[in-house]
N, C-alpha and C positions, 0 to 999 in steps of 0.2 A: 436293288441297287440305285434305280432312278430316284426313289424316295430319299435316300441318303444324300444324293447329289443336290436335290432340291432343298433339303434342309440346310446343307452347308452353304449353298448359294444364298438362301434366305438369311442365315446368320451373318454372312459377310455383308450383305446389303444393309441390314440393320446396323451393323457396326460402322459401316461407312457413313450412313445417315447420321448416327449419333456423333461421330467424329466431326462431321461437317458442321453440325449444330454447335458443338463446343468451340470449334475454331471461329465460327461466325460470332458467337457471343464474346469470345476473347478479343477479336478484332474490334467489335463495337465498343467494348469497354475501354480499349486502348485509345480509340478515336475520341471518345468522350473525355477521357483523361487529358489527352493532348489539347482538346478544344477548350477545356475549362480551367486549365492551370495557367498561371501568369507566365508570360514569356520571360526568359532569362536574358536581361539586357545588360549584362556585365561587359 
């Protein structure tokens, strides 16, 4: 039983780590897009 709990906790931990990396990459890409596009001065 303890082994199953540890496996589930490990899978959840890995999923959280991957989700954080994806979010960070998206945030970084959005920041670069904002920084490198010309301002809309209409």
